[in-house]
Wavefront OBJ file of the C-alpha trace (Angstrom):
o trace
v 4.435 -14.077 -33.552
v 1.077 -14.798 -35.066
v -1.881 -14.515 -33.205
v -1.614 -18.295 -33.058
v 1.131 -20.294 -32.843
v 2.492 -23.506 -31.431
v 4.644 -24.089 -28.615
v 6.813 -26.309 -26.433
v 5.958 -27.155 -22.699
v 9.038 -25.589 -21.187
v 8.492 -22.545 -23.379
v 5.307 -21.998 -20.749
v 8.072 -21.105 -18.030
v 5.761 -23.242 -15.313
v 6.605 -23.404 -12.156
v 5.743 -25.822 -8.701
v 2.550 -24.430 -7.196
v 1.334 -22.601 -10.556
v -2.274 -22.255 -10.873
v -3.473 -23.208 -14.177
v -6.840 -24.539 -15.624
v -8.431 -27.892 -16.824
v -11.087 -28.610 -18.834
v -13.162 -32.023 -18.115
v -13.256 -32.271 -21.591
v -11.352 -30.744 -24.594
v -14.634 -29.017 -26.046
v -15.841 -28.083 -23.002
v -16.413 -24.730 -21.404
v -16.437 -25.721 -18.093
v -13.188 -24.977 -16.289
v -11.641 -25.804 -12.801
v -8.126 -24.637 -10.824
v -5.677 -27.137 -10.873
v -2.099 -26.807 -9.029
v 1.089 -27.871 -10.814
v 3.099 -30.495 -8.668
v 5.622 -31.538 -11.010
v 7.249 -33.337 -14.459
v 8.716 -35.694 -15.985
v 9.315 -34.209 -19.171
v 8.753 -36.086 -22.321
v 6.422 -38.444 -20.227
v 4.022 -36.759 -17.713
v 3.041 -33.615 -15.866
v 1.476 -33.843 -12.335
v -1.278 -31.950 -10.831
v -3.541 -31.480 -8.312
v -6.690 -30.062 -6.472
v -6.170 -26.380 -5.935
v -6.502 -24.765 -2.271
v -10.007 -24.179 -2.557
v -10.007 -28.517 -2.636
v -12.675 -28.412 -5.739
v -11.266 -30.827 -8.341
v -13.448 -32.257 -11.360
v -14.261 -36.079 -11.412
v -11.433 -37.658 -13.525
v -10.566 -41.348 -14.326
v -7.542 -42.941 -16.636
v -7.884 -42.737 -20.072
v -9.924 -39.333 -19.665
v -9.215 -36.674 -22.799
v -8.992 -33.561 -20.575
v -7.602 -30.006 -21.498
v -5.276 -28.042 -20.074
v -5.349 -24.494 -19.960
v -2.144 -21.770 -18.757
v -2.719 -17.855 -18.750
v 0.231 -15.790 -19.330
v 0.781 -12.021 -19.262
v 0.192 -11.758 -23.273
v -2.141 -14.515 -23.786
v -3.673 -18.542 -23.029
v -2.327 -21.368 -24.104
v -4.679 -24.680 -24.139
v -3.072 -28.534 -24.726
v -5.297 -31.511 -24.954
v -3.894 -34.403 -23.031
v -4.757 -37.498 -21.470
v -5.325 -38.713 -17.980
v -2.340 -41.567 -17.327
v -3.274 -42.161 -13.971
v -5.190 -40.617 -9.977
v -3.640 -41.248 -7.300
v -4.623 -40.527 -3.724
v -1.520 -42.023 -1.777
v -0.048 -40.012 -0.016
v -1.787 -37.304 -1.481
v -4.411 -36.519 -4.346
v -2.153 -36.648 -7.341
v -3.292 -36.592 -11.594
v -1.090 -37.735 -13.593
v -1.263 -36.371 -17.812
v -0.038 -37.354 -20.647
v 2.997 -35.001 -21.931
v 1.838 -32.804 -24.027
v 3.041 -32.587 -27.243
v 1.478 -29.951 -28.893
v 0.405 -26.972 -27.716
v -1.989 -23.610 -29.058
v -1.139 -20.353 -27.839
v -2.964 -17.226 -28.649
v -1.689 -14.185 -28.321
v -3.803 -11.098 -26.320
v -3.786 -8.134 -28.886
v -4.312 -4.762 -27.049
v -7.314 -4.413 -29.442
v -8.896 -7.630 -27.681
v -12.246 -6.690 -26.315
v -14.299 -8.246 -24.237
v -17.836 -7.737 -22.907
v -18.535 -6.841 -19.459
v -21.194 -5.237 -17.083
v -19.204 -2.713 -15.185
v -21.041 -0.106 -12.831
v -19.101 3.630 -13.120
v -19.806 6.968 -12.701
v -17.977 9.401 -15.443
v -16.657 12.934 -14.909
v -15.350 15.645 -17.590
v -11.730 16.855 -16.578
v -12.853 20.182 -18.771
v -16.010 20.717 -17.541
v -17.083 21.452 -13.967
v -20.190 20.549 -14.546
v -20.334 17.693 -15.267
v -19.274 15.310 -12.210
v -20.408 11.462 -11.526
v -22.598 10.940 -14.696
v -24.076 7.079 -13.554
v -22.842 4.688 -16.393
v -21.442 1.653 -17.491
v -18.469 0.283 -19.577
v -19.840 -2.435 -21.656
v -16.692 -3.680 -23.269
v -13.125 -3.058 -22.722
v -9.337 -3.754 -24.178
v -5.993 -2.591 -22.711
v -5.950 0.435 -24.662
v -10.130 1.968 -24.323
v -13.419 0.732 -23.792
v -17.352 2.107 -24.785
v -19.375 3.224 -22.066
v -22.942 3.572 -21.890
v -24.271 6.938 -19.547
v -27.101 8.614 -19.338
v -26.757 11.592 -19.805
v -24.171 14.257 -22.332
v -20.520 13.743 -20.966
v -18.640 16.079 -23.277
v -16.758 15.510 -26.770
v -14.239 13.754 -28.517
v -10.888 15.029 -27.200
v -11.829 15.511 -23.970
v -10.366 14.593 -21.173
v -13.202 12.609 -18.882
v -12.436 9.699 -15.562
v -14.206 6.486 -15.083
v -14.744 5.996 -11.396
v -15.351 2.099 -10.970
v -14.990 -1.131 -8.696
v -12.324 -3.364 -10.456
v -12.489 -6.937 -9.441
v -9.649 -9.716 -10.186
v -10.591 -12.602 -8.462
v -11.014 -11.941 -4.659
v -9.790 -8.774 -4.918
v -11.648 -5.541 -5.118
v -10.115 -2.265 -5.686
v -12.016 1.470 -6.652
v -10.135 3.594 -9.212
v -10.363 6.571 -10.836
v -8.926 5.928 -14.580
v -8.529 9.164 -17.050
v -9.618 8.534 -20.300
v -10.004 10.630 -23.789
v -13.192 10.418 -25.975
v -12.966 8.967 -28.888
v -16.123 8.985 -30.421
v -18.486 11.289 -31.375
v -21.689 10.084 -28.950
v -24.219 7.896 -30.067
v -26.991 8.610 -28.601
v -30.085 5.509 -28.014
v -33.441 6.518 -26.050
v -31.774 7.662 -23.188
v -28.326 6.239 -23.319
v -25.668 7.681 -24.952
v -22.718 5.791 -26.167
v -19.028 7.173 -25.926
v -15.790 4.740 -27.339
v -12.764 6.129 -24.963
v -9.168 5.772 -25.175
v -7.230 4.839 -21.836
v -4.928 7.860 -20.624
v -3.568 6.830 -17.532
v -0.478 6.916 -16.341
v -0.407 5.964 -12.359
v 1.048 2.348 -12.332
v -0.409 1.022 -9.128
v -3.962 2.019 -11.017
v -2.906 -0.082 -14.405
v -1.703 -2.825 -12.555
v -5.810 -3.308 -11.563
v -7.210 -2.328 -14.604
v -5.049 -4.455 -16.843
v -5.656 -7.498 -14.283
v -9.499 -6.783 -14.679
v -9.507 -6.743 -18.260
v -6.772 -10.071 -18.148
v -9.397 -12.148 -15.931
v -12.549 -11.229 -17.950
v -10.643 -12.490 -21.514
v -9.292 -15.548 -19.041
v -13.188 -16.290 -18.434
v -14.492 -15.575 -21.433
v -18.026 -14.614 -20.291
v -18.835 -11.181 -19.325
v -18.095 -9.904 -15.941
v -20.019 -8.402 -13.800
v -18.584 -6.490 -10.453
v -21.398 -5.978 -7.504
l 1 2 3 4 5 6 7 8 9 10 11 12 13 14 15 16 17 18 19 20 21 22 23 24 25 26 27 28 29 30 31 32 33 34 35 36 37 38 39 40 41 42 43 44 45 46 47 48 49 50 51 52 53 54 55 56 57 58 59 60 61 62 63 64 65 66 67 68 69 70 71 72 73 74 75 76 77 78 79 80 81 82 83 84 85 86 87 88 89 90 91 92 93 94 95 96 97 98 99 100 101 102 103 104 105 106 107 108 109 110 111 112 113 114 115 116 117 118 119 120 121 122 123 124 125 126 127 128 129 130 131 132 133 134 135 136 137 138 139 140 141 142 143 144 145 146 147 148 149 150 151 152 153 154 155 156 157 158 159 160 161 162 163 164 165 166 167 168 169 170 171 172 173 174 175 176 177 178 179 180 181 182 183 184 185 186 187 188 189 190 191 192 193 194 195 196 197 198 199 200 201 202 203 204 205 206 207 208 209 210 211 212 213 214 215 216 217 218 219 220 221 222 223
């Protein structure tokens, strides 16, 4: 599959009750969660407000866009509000999509973040708990800024941080290998690292954090 391709609605493999997102206008960056409640192939897609209850004000004839995240990309399609009903429950009927654009999230895709971390060198006993920050991240590696020298290219280090996925926060230690020589700017030392973690539970949290940051398309800051 190329970086961007076209899909049919059936290719998304959506399920009833799945949370997707709606843009009040096709070109708006503002988006809201919504719940898929039904589909009439070739006719309409039905959505409703999510459990949180937040939903934008829309009216019949309004142009909107729907965004769907998958494990390996983002699908986006423009559509039109056909009907808005509130009896017996609130429901929005959307015109059945004819053109769905799918963008593959490649391993090299990086996203800006601002994640505080502590860095330790697994090969140097004296390098423990150095304060730093991940400034961008992908599924293969990251760029980190630290306030002290933590090692040289090829050395194994450990990044300890609090990774957030939705409302879930987990403290995780992730192993990585330094791949680039340190760049020193003032008091900050910058490294490029490659993830070298084999623990599947840790990888699930890490990848969840990364895909969440990519999905929202903005810097993610964990407090």
